[in-house]
C-alpha positions, -999 to 999 in steps of 0.1 A, spaced: 0 0 0 14 34 -10 20 59 17 -1 91 17 18 122 7 5 153 23 1 183 0 21 215 2 8 250 4 31 280 -5 21 316 -5 45 344 -17 52 371 7 31 398 -11 1 374 -7 11 360 27 -19 373 48 -45 359 24 -25 328 20 -24 321 58 -62 325 60 -68 301 30 -43 276 43 -60 275 77 -95 271 62 -82 242 40 -67 225 70 -32 225 54 2 231 68 21 259 50 54 250 34 80 276 45 96 295 17 130 312 15 126 346 -2 157 367 -9 160 399 -29 191 411 -45 203 444 -59 187 454 -91 154 437 -84 164 401 -88 152 375 -63 154 339 -52 125 316 -41 131 282 -26 108 258 -6 125 249 27 109 215 28 108 187 3 79 188 -22 90 158 -41 60 137 -51 35 161 -35 7 183 -48 18 219 -43 -7 247 -41 8 281 -49 -11 312 -38 -5 345 -55 -30 373 -61 -20 395 -90 -32 429 -78 -2 452 -80 10 476 -54 38 502 -53 63 477 -37 52 448 -59 38 457 -93 16 433 -113 44 423 -136 68 414 -107 41 394 -89 35 374 -121 72 368 -127 77 356 -91 47 332 -95 62 319 -127 96 314 -112 82 296 -81 62 272 -103 93 264 -123 113 259 -91 86 235 -76 87 215 -108 125 212 -107 122 202 -70 100 173 -79 65 185 -70 42 160 -87 14 186 -93 15 224 -92 -18 241 -87 -17 279 -91 -43 295 -68 -48 331 -82 -78 348 -66 -73 380 -87 -60 371 -122 -45 402 -138 -46 408 -175 -79 389 -178 -98 419 -191 -80 419 -225 -93 386 -237 -102 395 -273 -93 418 -302 -114 450 -304 -90 468 -328 -65 459 -354 -33 444 -339 -47 442 -304 -29 418 -281 -48 390 -263 -33 392 -228 -54 363 -214 -38 339 -238 -3 352 -232 -7 347 -194 -21 312 -200 10 303 -221 34 316 -195 17 297 -167 16 265 -186 52 268 -197 62 274 -161 47 241 -150 12 249 -137 -10 218 -140 -42 234 -127 -55 270 -122 -80 281 -96 -93 317 -98 -122 338 -87 -148 357 -108 -126 362 -139 -138 388 -163 -147 363 -190 -147 326 -179 -153 313 -214 -123 332 -228 -101 319 -200 -112 283 -206 -103 288 -243 -69 303 -235 -57 274 -213 -50 238 -222 -49 227 -185 -78 224 -161 -92 258 -149 -117 261 -120 -136 293 -117 -149 301 -82 -174 328 -76 -183 352 -48 -219 355 -60 -234 331 -34 -216 350 -6 -229 383 -19 -264 368 -22 -263 356 14 -251 390 26 -279 410 9 -306 384 16 -298 387 53 -300 425 52 -330 429 28 -361 446 40 -396 440 26 -392 466 -2 -388 460 -39 -353 449 -51 -334 451 -84 -300 438 -95 -282 460 -120 -253 455 -144 -233 486 -150 -229 477 -187 -242 453 -212 -212 430 -209 -221 421 -173 -257 411 -179 -250 374 -175 -233 379 -142 -261 401 -130 -287 375 -141 -270 348 -121 -268 370 -90 -304 380 -94 -315 343 -95 -294 335 -64 -308 364 -45 -344 357 -55 -341 321 -45 -329 331 -10 -356 357 -6 -383 336 -23 -396 367 -40 -390 384 -74 -360 406 -80 -360 429 -110 -331 429 -135 -319 461 -150 -287 473 -168 -270 504 -180 -269 509 -218 -242 530 -233 -237 541 -269 -202 552 -280 -189 570 -310 -152 575 -315 -145 563 -279 -169 590 -266 -201 581 -248 -228 597 -268 -259 585 -249 -267 563 -219 -297 552 -200 -312 527 -176 -329 497 -192 -355 484 -167 -374 501 -138 -355 511 -107 -383 533 -94 -387 530 -56 -365 499 -56 -333 491 -37 -308 486 -65 -277 464 -61 -251 470 -88 -230 439 -94 -196 437 -112 -164 417 -111 -140 446 -108 -137 481 -94 -106 498 -108 -111 536 -109 -148 533 -98 -160 555 -127 -183 530 -144 -199 519 -111 -203 555 -99 -220 564 -132 -243 535 -130 -253 544 -94 -259 580 -103 -282 570 -133 -302 546 -111 -308 573 -84 -318 598 -111 -342 572 -125 -360 569 -91 -341 542 -71 -347 547 -34 -312 533 -25 -282 520 -44 -255 495 -32 -225 484 -51 -211 449 -50 -178 439 -66 -155 409 -62 -121 426 -69 -109 460 -58 -72 461 -67 -70 499 -65 -79 516 -32 -85 548 -51 -115 532 -68 -131 523 -35 -125 559 -23 -144 572 -53 -174 551 -45 -173 559 -7 -173 596 -14 -205 594 -35 -238 603 -19 -255 582 -45 -242 549 -30 -253 536 4 -230 506 8 -200 490 -10 -194 453 -6 -161 438 -18 -140 407 -11 -104 405 1 -91 390 -31 -66 418 -32 -61 418 6 -24 426 4 -31 459 -14 -48 475 15 -82 493 15 -93 527 27 -96 531 64 -126 516 81 -157 532 66 -194 525 75 -201 522 38 -175 496 31 -181 459 39 -154 433 31 -162 396 29 -134 371 31 -128 346 3 -107 324 26 -134 300 36 -145 296 -1 -110 288 -13 -102 267 17 -133 245 10 -124 244 -27 -88 231 -20 -102 206 4 -127 193 -21 -100 190 -48 -78 169 -25 -108 148 -14 -119 142 -50 -152 161 -46 -168 184 -72 -166 222 -69 -200 227 -86 -219 231 -53 -198 261 -44 -211 280 -74 -247 282 -59 -245 276 -22 -223 289 7 -213 273 28 -216 237 14 -223 215 44 -231 182 26 -208 156 11 -221 160 -24 
């Protein structure tokens, strides 16, 4: 009988806080890592325990900061994956809660790059056998870019639970800030309606552009006297979300909340917090190492650590991840 080989879990220093939370939730023991930096920006990464024959989970969120830009974070992840392969790790699973470069997944102009495909090629060449990420901008494009298994987790069930627990008896609506996010808004609307056991309206913001200038915009649907929840995958500068909230309030919404999975730039959150049109902003800690604005009554942060911890545990136990896409937490053995 073969002896069981315990998995390894490695988090790079710029993602250490989030990594410690996920590792604890998964019931794993973190593999210590030597990290040395040299003059000129070079570095060395080395696991301090044997990984030979083991599954190695590697945690790195790709939300850049002043001391660790996106490009450096990506290169460090690639080097560590290569190093784990050379050290004999049987399987390398890249756990990337926020996957940078995922917004440029198709050509919209002549000679446009397709960054999603380029990142996929780099990760595969560096020895990644499996990718786990959260609410990527376009899951279908990511599936098409990779030739290795990709699991997409989502924060939508967590968000649905949050708003269902706080909802009053008034009318509700879920809004997409643009046409591209309608599918995400529809899924969230269905999850929220199922929890509340009552209808939830779906609306979206329509924009018309000419020569990269917005020529007209409006709300499609009826937000009048409704509590509107604007859902999106990303808050960068906050401009799109702020615009959507303002339009909903002008169209008669009695309150507007904003709900986003990734907030890699604190400035974007500050823009939303400063707006009188928005009552509450709900985000996750997928970019936890970046830091967020100081505690604000408007800002609610939900941790993704339990979600990722349960996902890693299910992968190791050979259980499907599908239940995590609709329910949270999953308490059964399905």
